[in-house]
N, C-alpha and C positions, 0 to 999 in steps of 0.2 A: 504494500500500500504506500502511496506517495503522500508527501506533505505538501500542502498548497503553497504557492509562492507568497501569498499574503501572510501565512503563518510563519514562513521562514523570515520574512521582513519583520514580523512582530517579535520573533526570537532575537533578531539582531538589535532591535530597538530596546528590548529588555536588557540585553547584554551591555549596550551602550550606557544605559542608565546606571546599572550596577557597577560597571567599570569606573564611571565618574565618581560614584559614592565611595568605592574602595581605593581609588587612586592608582590603579594599575589595570592592565588589560588581561583579565582572567577568562572571559567568555565562557563562564560556567554553564549558561543556559544552552549554548550551542553544543557544548561537550555533553551535557545531559541528554539532549535530543539525539546526538550521534550514538551514544551508548544505548539509548532506548531502541532506536531503529536498527542498529547493527547487532546488538546482543539480545534484544527482546525485553530487557529489564534495566532499570536504574534505581538506585536508592538515594533519596534526597532527605537530608537531615537538617535540623536546626536546634538551636539552644533556646529554651523557654524559661520564663520566670526568673530572670537574673537581674531584676531591678530596672533594666532599661531594654529597649529593643536591640537585640544582637544582630550583627550583620548577616548572620546565617538565616535569620528570620526573614529579612528582605528577599533573600534568594529563594527561600521556600515559597514565599507569597508569589513571586514572579513565576516560579515553576508551575504553581497551581493555575495561574492564568494561562500559561502555555498549554497545560494539559486540557483545559477547557476548550481551547482553540483546536487542539488535536482531535478531541472528541467531536467537535463540530465538523471537522474534516472527514469524519467517518471512522476513525480508529477506535477500536474497542480496547480501552485501557482499564486494567484492574488495579486497585489500590489496596495494598496490604500494610496496615499500620504495624510497626515493629515495637515491641515492648522492651525497653532498656531498663535494666536494674540499677540505675544510677540516680537515685533521688536527689543527691546533693553533689553532683559531679563537678560543679564549678565553684570558684572562690566566693561568688555572690549568692550561692544557694540555688542556682538554676539546674536544669536537667536537660538531657538530650532526648530528642524525639526524631523519628524518621518514618518514612513511608516508602515501600518498594512499589514502583510503578512498573507494570508489565503489560506487554501486548501479545496477542496470539499471532504467531507468524504463519 
């Protein structure tokens, strides 16, 4: 299944926004999309409840928007939340969450 040109442009725009926020060119959304399409699955994680919004949370939110666009393009994507046993994994008391996104090839 192919990804529409409009969705690819949306991924690039999300990467541009995140790269400006981070201060370097990571292009995480394009990398996530490549892993999803190439290998059939990608795990996206973020840090929660650490007193302020962590940079990983911005990336997870952007990825969720991209997944919505991919579903609109006709891809059937399953989301499997991962339970991490790290209630206080950060210095500020936050914890790590992630979701495995997979497609049926």
